[in-house]
C-alpha positions in Angstrom: 187.3 48.1 -27.1 184.9 47.9 -29.7 184.3 44.4 -31.0 183.1 44.0 -34.8 180.2 41.7 -35.1 180.2 39.1 -37.6 177.1 39.1 -39.9 176.4 37.2 -43.2 177.6 38.0 -46.6 175.5 38.5 -49.4 176.7 35.9 -51.6 175.7 32.9 -48.4 172.4 34.2 -48.1 171.8 33.9 -51.5 172.9 30.9 -52.0 169.5 28.4 -51.6 167.1 30.9 -51.3 163.9 29.6 -49.3 161.2 32.3 -49.4 160.4 33.6 -46.1 156.8 33.2 -45.2 155.3 33.2 -41.4 155.3 29.4 -41.6 159.2 29.7 -42.0 159.3 32.2 -39.8 157.2 30.7 -36.4 159.9 27.3 -37.9 162.6 29.3 -36.1 163.8 28.5 -32.4 163.3 31.4 -30.4 166.3 32.0 -27.9 165.8 34.1 -24.6 166.4 34.5 -20.7 170.4 33.4 -21.0 171.5 33.5 -17.4 175.4 32.8 -16.6 176.4 30.4 -13.3 178.0 32.0 -10.9 181.6 29.9 -12.3 181.4 31.8 -15.4 181.2 28.3 -16.7 177.7 27.8 -18.7 174.8 29.7 -19.8 171.3 28.3 -19.1 168.7 29.7 -21.4 165.1 28.7 -22.9 164.3 28.1 -26.5 160.7 28.7 -27.3 159.3 26.4 -30.3 156.1 26.8 -32.5 154.1 23.4 -33.0 151.0 25.4 -35.7 149.2 22.4 -35.9 148.9 21.7 -31.6 148.4 25.8 -31.7 151.5 25.8 -29.0 154.7 27.3 -28.2 156.7 25.3 -25.8 159.7 26.9 -24.2 161.9 23.9 -23.0 165.9 24.6 -21.1 169.2 24.4 -22.4 172.7 24.9 -20.9 175.6 25.6 -23.3 179.3 26.1 -22.9 181.1 29.7 -22.3 184.3 27.8 -24.1 181.9 26.8 -26.9 180.4 23.4 -28.0 176.9 22.5 -28.7 173.7 23.7 -26.5 172.2 20.8 -24.6 168.8 20.7 -24.1 167.8 19.8 -20.2 164.0 19.8 -19.5 161.9 18.1 -22.0 158.4 17.1 -20.2 155.8 20.0 -19.8 155.1 22.7 -22.4 156.6 25.8 -20.4 160.0 25.8 -18.9 161.3 28.9 -18.0 163.4 31.4 -15.6 166.8 29.2 -15.1 168.3 30.3 -12.0 171.4 28.9 -10.9 172.6 27.9 -7.0 175.3 29.4 -5.8 177.6 26.5 -5.9 176.9 26.6 -10.1 175.5 22.7 -9.5 171.4 23.0 -9.8 169.5 25.0 -11.8 165.9 26.6 -9.9 163.2 26.5 -12.6 159.3 27.4 -13.2 157.1 25.1 -15.1 154.0 23.5 -16.2 154.9 20.1 -16.0 153.2 19.0 -12.5 149.7 20.7 -14.0 150.7 23.9 -12.6 153.2 26.7 -12.7 155.2 25.8 -10.3 159.0 26.0 -8.6 161.5 22.9 -9.8 165.4 22.0 -9.3 167.3 20.1 -11.5 171.2 18.9 -11.2 173.0 20.7 -14.0 173.0 18.0 -16.3 169.1 18.0 -16.2 169.2 14.7 -13.7 167.3 14.3 -10.5 163.8 17.3 -11.1 161.9 17.9 -8.2 159.3 20.0 -7.7 159.4 23.2 -5.0 156.7 24.6 -4.7 153.1 23.3 -4.7 151.0 26.6 -4.6 147.3 26.7 -5.6 148.6 30.5 -6.7 151.1 29.3 -8.7 154.9 30.8 -9.0 156.6 33.1 -11.4 159.5 35.2 -12.4 161.7 32.9 -10.0 165.2 34.3 -8.1 167.7 32.9 -6.4 169.3 34.7 -3.0 173.3 34.8 -2.9 173.7 32.3 0.0 171.3 29.8 -2.0 168.9 28.9 0.7 166.3 31.3 0.1 163.7 32.0 -3.3 162.1 34.6 -4.1 159.4 34.6 -6.5 155.6 35.9 -7.6 152.7 34.5 -6.8 148.8 35.8 -7.2 147.4 35.7 -4.0 144.4 37.3 -2.0 145.9 40.1 0.0 143.7 39.0 3.3 145.5 35.4 2.6 148.5 36.1 1.5 151.2 33.3 1.8 148.7 31.0 4.1 147.9 28.9 1.1 145.1 27.0 2.5 143.6 30.4 2.5 144.0 31.7 -0.9 142.3 27.7 -1.7 139.7 28.4 -0.4 139.2 31.1 -2.3 139.7 29.8 -5.3 137.7 26.5 -5.0 134.9 28.8 -3.6 135.0 31.4 -6.8 135.3 28.3 -9.5 132.0 27.5 -7.8 130.2 29.9 -7.6 127.3 30.4 -10.6 127.1 34.5 -10.6 130.0 36.0 -12.5 129.6 39.6 -12.4 132.0 41.8 -11.5 131.7 44.7 -9.0 134.8 47.8 -9.0 134.4 50.7 -7.4 137.8 52.3 -8.6 139.7 52.7 -11.9 141.9 49.7 -13.6 139.7 47.5 -13.8 140.5 45.9 -16.5 144.8 45.6 -17.7 146.1 44.2 -21.0 143.5 41.5 -21.4 142.7 40.5 -18.4 140.4 41.9 -15.6 140.8 43.3 -12.6 140.2 40.6 -9.4 140.6 40.1 -6.2 143.6 38.6 -6.1 147.2 41.0 -5.9 150.3 40.1 -7.6 153.3 39.5 -4.0 156.5 38.7 -3.5 156.5 35.3 -2.0 159.6 34.2 0.0 160.8 30.2 0.1 163.1 28.8 1.7 165.3 26.8 -0.2 163.3 23.1 0.5 160.0 24.6 0.2 159.1 25.6 3.8 158.5 28.3 5.4 156.4 30.3 2.3 156.2 34.0 3.7 154.7 37.4 1.7 157.3 40.2 1.9 154.8 42.6 0.5 151.6 42.6 2.0 148.6 44.6 1.1 146.6 46.0 -2.0 149.0 46.8 -4.2 150.7 44.6 -7.1 154.3 43.9 -6.8 155.6 44.5 -9.3 154.2 46.8 -11.2 151.9 45.3 -14.8 154.8 45.8 -17.3 155.2 44.0 -21.4 159.2 43.1 -20.6 162.0 44.8 -19.5 164.7 44.7 -16.7 163.2 42.8 -13.5 161.7 45.1 -10.9 162.5 43.4 -7.9 166.3 41.5 -6.8 168.2 40.7 -3.8 171.3 41.9 -2.1 174.5 40.5 -1.9 174.5 39.5 1.6 171.0 38.1 0.7 169.5 40.2 3.5 167.2 41.6 1.9 165.1 42.5 -1.6 164.6 45.7 -3.5 161.3 45.9 -5.2 158.9 48.6 -7.4 155.9 49.7 -6.1 152.7 51.9 -7.6 151.2 52.7 -4.2 149.2 55.7 -6.4 145.8 55.6 -4.5 145.0 56.3 -8.2 147.2 53.8 -10.4 144.9 54.2 -13.6 146.3 57.7 -13.9 149.8 57.3 -12.1 152.9 56.3 -13.6 154.8 57.3 -10.0 156.0 53.9 -8.8 158.6 53.8 -6.6 161.5 51.2 -4.9 161.3 49.9 -1.5 163.2 47.5 0.3 162.2 44.8 3.0 163.6 42.1 5.2 164.0 38.8 3.0 162.6 37.1 6.0 159.2 39.6 6.1 159.0 42.8 8.1 158.4 46.4 8.1 159.1 48.1 3.9 161.2 51.0 3.7 160.6 53.6 0.8 163.9 54.4 -0.8 163.1 56.5 -3.7 160.9 60.1 -3.5 160.5 60.9 -7.4 157.3 62.2 -8.8 157.6 60.0 -12.4 158.7 56.5 -12.7 161.4 54.8 -10.9 162.2 50.5 -11.3 164.5 48.2 -11.5 166.9 48.1 -8.6 170.0 46.1 -8.3 172.2 45.9 -5.5 176.2 46.2 -6.5 177.6 43.2 -6.3 179.8 44.1 -3.1 176.5 45.1 -1.2 177.2 48.9 -1.0 175.1 50.3 -3.6 171.5 50.2 -5.2 171.5 51.6 -9.3 167.8 51.4 -10.7 165.9 53.6 -14.1 164.3 56.5 -12.8 161.9 59.3 -14.8 160.8 62.7 -13.6 158.0 63.9 -14.9 154.7 62.4 -13.5 152.7 60.6 -15.4 154.5 60.8 -18.5 155.7 57.1 -19.4 157.9 58.3 -22.4 159.9 60.5 -20.3 163.8 59.7 -20.6 164.8 56.9 -18.1 167.6 58.0 -16.0 170.5 55.6 -14.3 170.6 56.3 -10.6 172.9 55.2 -7.9 172.5 55.0 -4.1 174.6 54.6 -2.0 173.4 52.5 0.8 176.1 53.9 3.9 176.1 57.5 2.8 172.5 57.8 1.6 173.5 60.4 -1.0 172.2 59.3 -4.2 173.6 60.4 -8.0 172.1 60.9 -11.3 174.7 59.1 -13.4 173.3 59.7 -17.4 172.0 62.8 -16.8 174.4 64.7 -19.8 173.2 61.0 -22.2 170.1 62.0 -24.2 168.8 58.4 -24.8 167.3 56.3 -22.5 168.7 53.3 -20.4 167.4 50.2 -21.1 169.2 47.1 -19.1 171.8 46.6 -17.0 174.2 45.1 -14.8 177.2 45.7 -12.7 180.7 44.8 -13.1 182.0 42.2 -10.6 183.9 45.1 -9.0 181.4 47.1 -8.1 183.6 50.5 -9.5 180.9 50.1 -13.1 178.0 49.5 -14.7 177.4 48.8 -18.3 173.5 49.3 -19.9 171.6 49.4 -22.6 171.0 52.2 -24.3 169.3 52.5 -28.3 170.2 55.2 -30.3 169.0 55.7 -34.4 167.5 52.2 -34.4 170.5 50.3 -32.9 171.0 49.8 -29.3 174.6 49.2 -27.8 176.6 48.5 -24.7 178.4 51.5 -22.7 180.2 51.8 -19.5 180.4 53.9 -16.6 181.4 54.7 -13.4 179.4 53.9 -10.6 180.4 57.1 -8.8 180.4 59.3 -12.1 181.6 60.7 -15.0 181.1 60.3 -19.2 179.5 56.7 -20.0 182.0 55.3 -23.4 180.7 52.9 -25.8 182.4 49.2 -25.7 180.8 47.6 -28.1 178.0 48.4 -30.7 177.0 47.7 -34.4 174.2 47.4 -36.8 172.2 45.1 -34.1 170.2 45.1 -30.4 172.0 43.9 -27.8 170.8 42.8 -23.7 171.0 40.7 -21.4 174.6 41.5 -20.4 176.5 39.7 -18.1 180.1 39.3 -16.9 182.2 36.6 -15.7 184.0 36.6 -12.0 186.9 37.4 -13.7 184.9 40.3 -15.3 187.3 39.7 -18.4 184.1 38.3 -20.6 180.7 39.6 -21.7 177.5 37.4 -22.1 174.7 38.7 -23.7 172.1 38.3 -26.9 172.4 40.0 -30.6 170.0 40.3 -32.9 169.0 42.3 -35.8 166.4 43.0 -38.4 167.9 39.5 -40.2 168.8 37.3 -37.9 166.9 36.3 -34.6 168.0 36.3 -31.4 171.1 34.3 -30.2 173.4 34.3 -27.2 176.9 35.8 -27.7 180.2 36.4 -25.7 183.1 38.7 -26.0 186.7 38.8 -24.5 188.8 41.9 -24.4 191.2 41.2 -27.7 189.2 38.4 -28.6 186.0 40.1 -30.4 182.8 38.1 -30.5 181.5 35.1 -31.2 178.0 33.3 -30.8 177.5 31.0 -28.6 174.3 30.0 -30.0 173.6 29.0 -33.3 170.2 28.2 -33.6 168.3 29.9 -36.5 171.9 29.9 -38.6 170.8 27.9 -41.5 167.4 28.7 -41.5 168.0 32.5 -41.9 171.1 31.7 -44.8 168.8 29.7 -46.9 166.1 31.7 -46.7 165.1 34.9 -49.0 165.8 37.6 -45.8 168.2 41.0 -46.4 169.7 42.6 -44.3 168.3 46.5 -43.5 168.7 49.5 -45.7 168.3 53.1 -44.4 167.9 56.4 -45.8 167.3 59.4 -44.1 164.7 62.2 -45.3 164.6 65.5 -43.6 166.1 64.5 -40.5 164.0 60.9 -40.8 165.3 57.8 -39.9 163.6 55.5 -42.6 165.0 51.8 -42.8 164.0 49.6 -45.7 164.3 46.1 -46.5 164.1 45.0 -50.9 162.0 42.4 -51.5 164.7 38.7 -52.8 166.3 38.6 -56.0 165.8 42.4 -56.2 166.8 44.5 -59.3 167.2 48.3 -59.5 165.9 48.0 -63.3 162.7 46.8 -61.7 160.1 48.6 -60.6 158.2 47.3 -56.7 154.9 47.5 -55.4 155.3 49.4 -52.2 154.5 48.4 -48.7 155.0 51.2 -45.5 155.2 50.2 -42.2 154.0 52.6 -39.3 155.4 51.7 -35.8 153.5 51.6 -32.6 153.9 53.5 -29.1 153.4 56.5 -30.6 157.3 56.5 -28.2 158.6 53.2 -29.9 160.8 52.4 -33.4 162.3 50.5 -35.9 165.5 49.5 -36.1 168.1 46.5 -36.4 165.6 44.2 -34.3 163.8 41.2 -34.5 160.1 40.8 -34.4 157.8 37.6 -35.0 154.7 40.6 -35.1 155.0 42.6 -38.0 158.3 40.6 -39.4 159.4 42.7 -42.3 161.4 39.6 -44.1 157.9 38.2 -44.4 156.3 41.4 -46.3 159.6 42.0 -48.3 159.2 38.0 -49.4 155.7 38.8 -50.2 157.6 41.0 -53.0 157.2 44.1 -52.0 159.9 47.3 -51.2 159.2 47.7 -47.3 159.4 51.3 -45.7 159.4 51.8 -42.4 160.1 55.3 -41.0 161.2 56.9 -38.1 159.0 59.7 -37.4 158.9 62.1 -34.6 157.8 61.1 -31.5 159.8 57.4 -32.1 162.6 56.5 -29.4 166.6 56.4 -30.2 167.0 59.9 -31.1 167.0 62.4 -27.9 163.8 62.9 -26.1 163.3 66.2 -27.7 162.3 63.9 -30.5 160.4 61.9 -28.9 158.5 65.2 -26.9 157.3 66.5 -30.5 154.4 64.4 -30.5 153.0 64.9 -27.2 149.4 66.9 -28.0 150.3 67.0 -31.8 149.2 63.1 -32.6 148.0 63.8 -36.2 150.9 66.9 -37.1 154.6 66.5 -37.4 154.6 62.2 -37.8 152.1 62.7 -40.5 154.3 65.4 -42.1 157.4 63.3 -41.6 155.8 59.9 -43.1 154.2 61.8 -46.2 158.1 63.6 -46.9 159.6 60.1 -46.7 156.8 58.8 -49.2 157.8 61.6 -51.1 161.2 60.7 -51.0 160.1 57.2 -51.9 158.2 57.7 -55.1 161.4 59.5 -56.3 163.6 56.3 -56.7 163.5 54.4 -59.8 162.7 51.2 -58.4 159.9 52.0 -56.2 156.1 52.0 -58.2 154.8 55.4 -56.3 151.2 53.9 -58.5 151.2 50.8 -56.4 151.9 51.8 -52.8 150.3 50.6 -49.0 150.5 51.3 -45.5 150.0 49.2 -42.6 150.7 49.6 -39.0 149.7 48.4 -35.1 148.2 50.7 -32.3 150.0 54.1 -32.5 150.7 52.6 -35.8 146.6 51.9 -36.7 145.8 55.3 -35.6 148.1 57.1 -37.7 146.1 54.6 -41.0 143.6 55.9 -39.1 144.4 59.7 -40.1 146.0 58.6 -43.2 142.8 57.5 -44.4 140.9 60.9 -43.8 143.8 62.9 -45.3 145.7 61.5 -48.4 144.5 59.6 -51.6 147.6 58.2 -51.7 148.1 54.9 -50.5 145.9 52.2 -52.5 145.5 49.9 -49.5 145.3 50.4 -45.9 146.0 48.0 -43.0 144.8 49.4 -39.6 145.8 47.0 -36.5 144.1 47.9 -32.8 144.0 51.0 -34.0 142.7 54.5 -32.1 140.1 55.7 -33.8 138.0 58.2 -31.3 139.9 59.8 -29.2 137.0 60.3 -26.5 135.7 57.4 -27.0 138.8 55.7 -26.4 139.7 58.0 -23.6 136.7 56.1 -21.9 137.6 53.0 -22.1 141.4 52.3 -22.1 143.1 51.4 -18.6 145.6 53.3 -18.6 144.3 56.8 -18.2 147.9 58.3 -17.7 148.4 58.0 -21.4 145.8 60.1 -23.0 146.1 62.7 -20.0 149.9 63.5 -20.9 149.1 63.4 -24.5 145.7 65.2 -25.0 147.0 67.7 -21.9 144.0 66.1 -20.0 140.6 63.8 -20.8 138.2 64.7 -23.2 135.7 67.1 -21.4 139.0 69.1 -19.7 140.5 69.9 -23.4 137.5 69.0 -26.3 139.2 70.7 -28.6 142.3 68.7 -28.5 140.6 65.8 -29.0 138.5 66.5 -31.8 141.3 68.1 -33.7 143.2 64.9 -33.7 140.6 62.4 -33.3 140.5 60.2 -37.5 136.8 59.0 -36.8 136.4 63.3 -37.3 137.1 62.6 -40.8 134.8 59.8 -41.5 133.3 61.8 -44.2 136.9 61.5 -46.4 137.4 58.3 -46.4 138.3 56.5 -49.7 140.5 54.1 -49.4 139.6 50.3 -49.4 141.3 49.3 -45.3 141.1 46.0 -43.6 140.6 46.8 -39.9 142.4 43.6 -37.6 141.5 43.5 -33.8 141.5 41.8 -30.9 138.2 41.7 -28.9 140.7 40.5 -25.6 142.6 44.4 -26.1 142.0 46.5 -23.5 144.6 48.7 -24.4 142.8 49.7 -27.4 139.3 48.2 -26.6 137.7 46.6 -29.9 135.1 49.6 -30.1 137.8 51.5 -32.0 137.8 48.7 -34.4 134.4 48.1 -35.5 134.2 51.9 -34.7 136.3 52.6 -37.8 134.7 49.8 -40.0 131.1 51.0 -39.2 132.5 54.2 -40.6 134.1 52.4 -43.4 130.9 50.5 -44.4 128.7 53.3 -44.2 131.3 55.5 -46.2 131.2 52.4 -49.0 134.5 52.1 -48.9 135.8 48.6 -49.4 136.7 47.2 -46.4 137.0 44.1 -44.1 137.2 43.3 -40.2 138.5 40.1 -38.8 138.3 40.0 -35.1 140.2 37.7 -33.2 138.2 36.3 -30.1 141.2 35.2 -27.8 143.8 38.0 -28.7 144.4 40.5 -27.0 146.7 44.0 -28.7 149.3 41.3 -29.9 148.5 38.2 -32.2 150.5 36.1 -30.4 148.7 32.2 -31.2 150.1 30.3 -34.0 147.3 29.5 -36.3 145.7 33.2 -35.5 149.1 34.0 -36.6 149.4 32.4 -39.9 145.9 34.0 -40.1 146.8 37.3 -39.8 149.5 37.6 -41.8 147.4 35.8 -44.5 145.6 38.3 -44.4 147.3 41.4 -44.6 148.5 39.9 -47.3 145.7 39.0 -49.4 144.4 42.6 -48.8 147.4 44.5 -49.6 148.0 42.2 -52.9 144.6 42.8 -53.9 144.4 46.0 -54.8 148.0 46.5 -55.4 147.1 44.0 -58.3 150.9 43.0 -57.7 151.8 41.0 -60.7 
């Protein structure tokens, strides 16, 4: 079955236009975390809003009926209410809230009343799951391994550390900092507690973080349908800084002996039990040390022990997944050429088939108990996330409409696309576009490098904000991008400044030929690997009049010595700098500083441990020493991503001010 997805018409979109600037973008409601009730009648979800003046992003829990109607807000206390999970009866909603001053598990009735706190842990709680029988709650908590679930022990150590005047950090192994935080003596473990808040136990004792660090995606732990077992992901490698080898393990929900399920050399994660409890599915990568290997869908028959690779014939990544109620089929999301649809595959093996697709990105798929109605989230390059339902024979219907009016009355435009020598490129045209006019051009280079532009909505690097400022936005997906097959992805390995640069230049050549593109007023910007590519462009062409690099990799040798996840440079450059100095020199933008000429804005967060701030500072030093017009903007309280509301306003403002100055936009 294929459902026709609704889209706004151009006439409605531009009837009453308001410029879609950063403040309008931040005024939108951010819908996420949908959870379908066991009886299939309601969806609980969260809505995050932004308060620029207070510099906060409060999040509250809502419910909406599957049959339709206006959503109802259930929580109002606290600034962070998240992770709603239903009781088996559908009468209670458990959730995580900071309303008591720390992140703890709470419960309320399905109308939002009679809220009460379940946990009171000094180590706090997150990542909540409710067992199918409703008797147990599984959650994450950052504990001292020697204390485990003993909260008195944990509290004493927390208090002692807070009182200690010495703040020195001492390490004897790598991965001593990660993303935006330094490693401490605590580890994230999975804990279990009775539904009444009693009998807390540590399910994953030991020195490892469970689950491993992740920037999103499916849960890395699950409870069996008989409520007797928990499957979870753990990387037990003695050198986690150089290993992607996470595996699936199981443990009794009451605690006890841990069993290893997978034996692959790559990453195995996202375990998910079938509704009948007979099978366990997960996602798997085969190649060791390669975080961008193809994600495959695996299924284990828990009785026979047989493991089946269901998606080997599919040359695309398996994203999130869920079982159908009959336990005979799974559905999963998969990115393809800038769009993410939903596919269905038999659990016994066989071909996958698309069941819903379109110019959009779908996720968070869940089914009502009868299997007839699918609940999911949908977004696109011109529409923020909303919750939808689809029923065979009735098509897709939006259950939430938080941002419809704002988008319809704004200058947001649908994404368009073009292909240049096999390279897909998305384009956003400025408001009131006329093919008879010429517009300044802004290239956006995505990060990853194994990432992609497409029909997704983002509050960072939002192309609609840039287009609404009067630019023709060009977003190429060069080799190394996801959604075009694994060989396309692998083409960037050991070739950072090669094929990718050639692809971007080919797209630029084609864009310059468009009658409405001003070839004399082109700029380029990118973040992370996109920032690397801007730094590379800086030393290899002067066709752009201005450049913006955010958290960009500038010097590959020092980057390898400062970053935290060392499996990444080891894979991409065939070893560390002392193993392969020629490759590091060949592809390092710092070796081409003598050729820097283009005015460049450097943006960087000082808490960025993925691409440490020294990369941006080294680049700025080179630009200044070369007398190239340049500016650096540092964010002491941000990491790789700029997320705080007021910082976001400043980031977009500095970005557009710099590009506007050098392109001398009318």
